[in-house]
C-alpha positions in Angstrom: 50.3 -6.0 -43.4 47.3 -3.8 -44.3 44.6 -3.9 -42.4 42.5 -2.3 -45.5 43.8 -5.2 -47.5 43.1 -8.1 -45.9 39.4 -6.5 -45.1 39.2 -6.0 -48.5 40.2 -9.6 -49.5 37.4 -10.8 -46.5 34.8 -8.7 -48.0 35.3 -9.6 -51.6 35.3 -13.3 -50.9 32.2 -12.6 -48.7 30.4 -10.9 -51.4 31.3 -13.7 -54.3 30.6 -16.9 -52.1 26.6 -14.9 -50.9 26.3 -14.7 -54.6 27.1 -18.2 -55.0 24.8 -19.1 -52.7 21.8 -16.6 -53.2 21.6 -16.9 -56.7 20.3 -20.0 -57.3 22.3 -21.0 -60.2 22.2 -18.2 -61.5 25.9 -17.8 -63.5 25.7 -14.3 -65.3 24.9 -13.0 -61.6 27.9 -14.7 -60.0 30.0 -13.5 -62.6 28.8 -9.7 -62.7 29.4 -10.0 -58.7 33.0 -11.2 -59.3 33.4 -8.8 -61.5 32.4 -6.0 -59.0 34.6 -7.4 -56.5 37.6 -7.4 -58.8 36.7 -4.0 -60.1 36.2 -2.2 -56.6 38.9 -4.6 -54.6 41.4 -4.2 -57.5 43.4 -1.2 -56.0 43.6 -2.2 -52.6 44.3 -5.8 -52.6 44.7 -6.7 -56.2 40.9 -8.3 -56.3 41.7 -11.8 -55.8 39.2 -12.6 -53.6 39.9 -16.1 -54.0 42.6 -18.3 -52.8 43.6 -20.0 -56.1 44.2 -16.8 -57.5 46.3 -15.9 -54.3 47.8 -19.0 -55.1 48.9 -18.0 -58.3 50.1 -15.2 -57.5 52.4 -16.3 -54.5 53.9 -18.8 -57.1 54.8 -15.8 -59.3 56.5 -14.0 -56.4 53.8 -11.1 -56.5 53.1 -11.8 -52.6 55.7 -12.9 -49.7 54.6 -15.8 -47.5 53.5 -13.5 -45.2 51.5 -11.8 -47.6 50.2 -14.7 -48.9 49.2 -16.7 -45.4 47.4 -13.5 -44.3 45.2 -13.1 -47.5 44.4 -16.7 -47.8 43.0 -16.5 -43.9 41.1 -13.2 -44.8 39.3 -15.1 -47.7 38.7 -18.1 -45.6 37.3 -16.0 -42.9 35.1 -14.1 -45.6 33.8 -17.6 -47.0 33.3 -19.3 -43.4 31.3 -16.1 -42.4 29.0 -15.4 -45.0 28.1 -19.5 -44.8 27.4 -19.1 -41.4 25.1 -16.0 -41.7 23.6 -17.2 -44.9 22.8 -20.5 -42.7 21.3 -18.6 -39.8 19.3 -16.1 -42.1 18.0 -18.9 -44.3 
């Protein structure tokens, strides 16, 4: 498993969760952030940034079990670190 792919998923999920937390309910901001995350991470990791998307790719046999598990861990860590940092700074 490539470190760059996992780091890409981590940062993509981090930015997505940050946009949700910091936007104050602005759906346009969250949507634009998600679009940018997908655009910039599509070539390195597939641009999932969401465990549900990774799960669908796993069901479609686009990801192995190892790839799926490591991506979900990276995404969950990205979300958890983002929440922790947001709470610490807010």
